[in-house]
C-alpha positions in Angstrom: 99.8 57.4 80.6 100.7 57.6 76.9 98.4 59.6 74.7 98.1 58.5 71.0 99.1 61.2 68.5 97.3 59.5 65.6 94.2 57.3 65.1 93.4 54.7 62.6 90.4 55.1 60.3 88.5 52.6 62.4 89.3 54.6 65.6 88.4 57.9 63.9 85.1 56.5 62.6 84.2 55.3 66.1 85.1 58.6 67.7 82.9 60.5 65.2 80.1 58.0 65.3 80.2 57.3 61.6 80.9 54.2 59.5 84.3 53.2 58.3 83.4 53.6 54.7 82.1 57.1 55.3 85.3 57.9 57.1 87.4 56.8 54.1 85.1 58.9 51.8 85.6 62.0 54.0 89.4 61.5 54.1 89.4 61.1 50.3 87.3 64.3 50.0 89.7 66.1 52.3 87.1 66.8 55.0 89.1 64.7 57.5 92.8 65.3 57.2 94.9 62.2 57.2 98.6 61.2 56.9 99.5 58.2 54.6 102.3 56.1 56.0 102.9 53.3 53.6 99.6 51.7 53.1 98.1 53.0 56.3 96.0 56.2 56.8 96.4 57.9 60.1 94.3 60.9 61.4 96.2 63.2 63.7 94.6 63.6 67.1 94.7 67.4 66.8 92.8 67.3 63.5 90.2 65.0 65.1 89.8 67.3 68.0 89.4 70.3 65.7 86.6 68.4 63.8 84.9 67.7 67.1 85.2 71.3 68.3 83.9 72.7 65.0 81.2 70.3 63.5 80.7 72.7 60.5 84.1 71.7 59.3 82.9 68.1 59.0 79.7 69.0 56.9 80.0 68.0 53.3 79.0 70.8 50.7 75.6 69.3 49.9 74.8 68.3 53.4 73.1 70.3 56.1 73.1 69.9 59.9 
């Protein structure tokens, strides 16, 4: 079985349970690391796993959990 190394913004948003627009905002803010390949933004699987392991790394400065 082939495991994807990167996820699209839509796949990332679905995995995190957030909207696509919020996902784009978090990428722009640097909260979610992404790689730009041409016009596409891809989120590395390892970075997504880290966010899921450490939810505090996903909290925006003015937001509390």
